[in-house]
N, C-alpha and C positions, 0 to 999 in steps of 0.2 A: 556221641551215639556209639553204642557197642557195635563191634564188627558184624555180629549176627544180624542185628537190626539193619545195618547198612546193606547187607546182602539181600535181605527181604525187600528193602526199598528199591535197590537197583533192579531186582527181578521184576518188581511191579512196574517200574518205569519202562522196561523193555516190553512187557506184556501190553501196556496201554498204548505204547507207540505202535506195536504190531496190530492192535485192534482198531486204531484210529481211522483207517479207510472205511471199515464197516460202520463205525459210528457216524462218519460223514455221510455215507450212503443212506442211512436210515434216520438221519438227524430230525427231519420234520416229524416223523411218527414218534420218535423217542422223546423229543422235547414236549410234544403234546401230552404224552403219557405221564411225564414227570412234572408237568406244570402245576397240578394241584398242590404238590408238596412245596414247590417254590413259592406259590402264591401265599401259603400260610406263613412262610418265612418272611416274605416281603411285607405282609400285613403286620407282622410283629415288629420289624425294625422301622417301619414307617419312613421310607426314604423321603427326605425333604431337601430343599435347596441348601446350598453351602455345606453339604455333607461330604466326607471322604470315607469311602467304604472299601473293605477288602473282601474279596471272594476267594476262598480256598478250594482247591480241587475243582477248578472251573470246568474242566473237560472241554466240551464244544461250546461253552459259553453261557449256559443258564444255571441259575437265575440272574447272573451278573448283567446280561444284556438287557433284560427287562428292567432291572434296577436302574441301569444307565439311562434308559428312556424316560425314567421318572425323575432323574436328577438334573433338572434344567440348569442349575448353577453348581452342582456337585460333581464328584468324580469317583470312579471305581477302578480298582486295580484287580485284574484277574490273574490268579496264580495257579500253577499246576506243575507236577513233577514231570509230566510228559510234554516235551516240546512240540510233538506232532499234534496232539490234541489241542494244545493252546494255539497252534498256528491256524487250526480250523476256527477257533473262537475269534481270533484276531481278524480273519477274513470275513467272518459274519458281521463283526462290528463295522468293518469298512463298508460292506454291502448295505448296511442299515444307516450309513452316514452318521454313526455315533462318534462324536469328537471327544467325549469325556471318558474314554476307556484306555487304560494301559494294560500291558501284559508283562508278567515276570515269571520265568521258569525258576522254580525254587522248591526246597524241601520245607514242609510245614514245621519241622522241628528246628529249623535254622532260618527263620524269616529275616530277610534283609531290610528290616524297617526298624526305626527307632521306637522306643517305648512311648506309649500314649499317643499314637499317630492317628488311629482310625475311629470314626464315630460308630461304626458297626462292623462286625465280621460275620460272614455267612459261609456255610460249608454244606453243600448238598451231596450226600452219598460219598463222602470221603473218609469219615472217621473209622468206618469198619476196616479200612485197609491200612491205616497208619500203624507202623510197627510198634510205636509207643503212644497210645492214646492220651495218657496223662501228660506226657511231655508236649504233645501237640496242643492240648487244651491250654496248658500254661503259657505256651508261646503265643497262641492267639490272644489270650488275655493280656499278655505283656504289651502287645502293640495296640490294644484297645484303650481308648480314653476312659477315664473315670466317668461312670454313668452311661457308658456305651453298652450296646447289646451284642451278644454272641448268640447265633442260632444255627442249628445243624439239623439235617435230616438223615436218618439211617433206615435200613430195611427192617421190617418187623419179622414175625415168626415165619419159619419155612412153610408151614401149612397154610399160611395166608398169602404166600407168594409162590404158588406152584409154577408160575411162568418161568422162574429160574430154578427153584428147588427140584423140579422134574428133571431138568438137564443134569444137575450135579448128582442127583441120586442115581440116575441111569449110568452115568460115566463111572461112578464109584462101584456099582454092581458089576458092570462088564469088565472093568479092569482090575477088580478085586483090590481096590485101594483102601488103605486104612482110614478109619474115621478121622476127620479133621478135628483137632482139639478145639473146644468151644472158645478158648481165648486166643486162638491164632487168627491173624488177619484173614478176613473173608466176608462174604455177603451178609451172613447172619450173626456176626460177632457181637453186634450191639442190639440184637433182636429182643433180648429180655427187657421187659418194662422196668424202668428205674435205673438201669446200668449206666447209661450216659448221663442221666440226670444226677446220679451220685458222683460221677467224675467231675461234673460241672460244679456241684456244691463243694466237693473236696478242694477244688481249685479256687474257692472263695467267691464264686458268682452268687448273686442274690436273686431272690424272687424267681427261682428256677421252676420251669414248667415242662410238662411232657404232654403231647397231644397226638393221638393216632389219626392218620389221614389215609383214606382208602381211595382207590381208583381202579380202572379196568384198562386192559390192553386189548384192542380190537383187531381181529383178523377175519378175513373171509373164510379161510380154511386153516387147519393145523399145519398143512404143508407150507403155507405162507408164513406162519409163525416160525417154523423151523428155518426157513430161508433167512429170516432176520437173525435168529439166535446164533446160527453158525457164523454169521459175520461179526457179531458184537461180543460174543461170549468168550472170555479168556479160557475157561476150561475146555470148550470145544476147540478153540484155536490151538491149544496145546496138544490135545489128543490127535487132532486131524493132521498134525505135522508128522506123527510117528506111527499111528495105527494103520493096520492093513484095511483093505476095502471092505472085508467081511465085518470087521469090528465097527467100522464107521457106519455101515448100513444098519447094523444091529442097534447101535446107539440111536440113530435117527428114528427107526421104526418104533423102538420102545418109548422114546420120548413122545412121539406123535400119539401113540396109543394112550399114554397117561393123560395127555392134554385132551384128547377126544373123550375119554372116559369122564373127565370132570366137566368139560365145557361144550361137548357136542362136536359135530363134524363140520358145520357151516355157521357163519355169522358168530364167531367165537367172541365172548366177552370174558377175558381172563383176569381174575381178581388179583389185586396187589394191595399191600398194606405197608405203610411206613410210619415211623415215629418222628415227630418234630420236637426238638428239645431246645430251649433257649433260656437265657438269663442275663443279668445286668452286672457290670463291674462296679 
């Protein structure tokens, strides 16, 4: 991997480690929010007994832990670049008394597994952040058995995901940051329909499909929404380490205003949209 890509990877590792306490705090709400995307992925790979499955960018453990509960005689390996996030996932597996789960801190572009090892590979909301998506796809396919399935979920268009695009837009405005290149690692890097599908086809996967999956994030108030976002959002985490109190307050009030304009002031149902892409080796 080139040095510039290694720098991106190392920065991301630090960011996710720093955000891990927030993800642990809001884990129940977030996992419920992300479950529909994971369910489509699980439906596609059809976990059965005697299967060995690899989950990439496991974060705090889903959809890997749900898959593990379905693998009565099978096994799943959870991997992530962030050891702190993966520690949360491991603790959850223990609390659920799941005996068929292993964890491995590693880089997706240098997976420490032999060729043709896994019956299926899953990756929920990781591809957008990989420094080299094509290399990541090839590496996942390398460790996948012939006939095995690879499936991933990525975030859709910004206008369909105001729950996060509102934050990034406001921060960009207040700090007068340059526009992020569309091909740079980030939340909406894979939002264009067909992009990841093309990468999968280019990597020689067969019967590749793409499916949009919508869901909603529910909060009593926009203030409650903000409380979660400031704990889990890497852009907010970064800004709040260096910005003065006036800038922080301005970012908060502007973000809340956008959310309230779109979704009201109480009993918010904030729309979200993702793409699930899969194929066979």
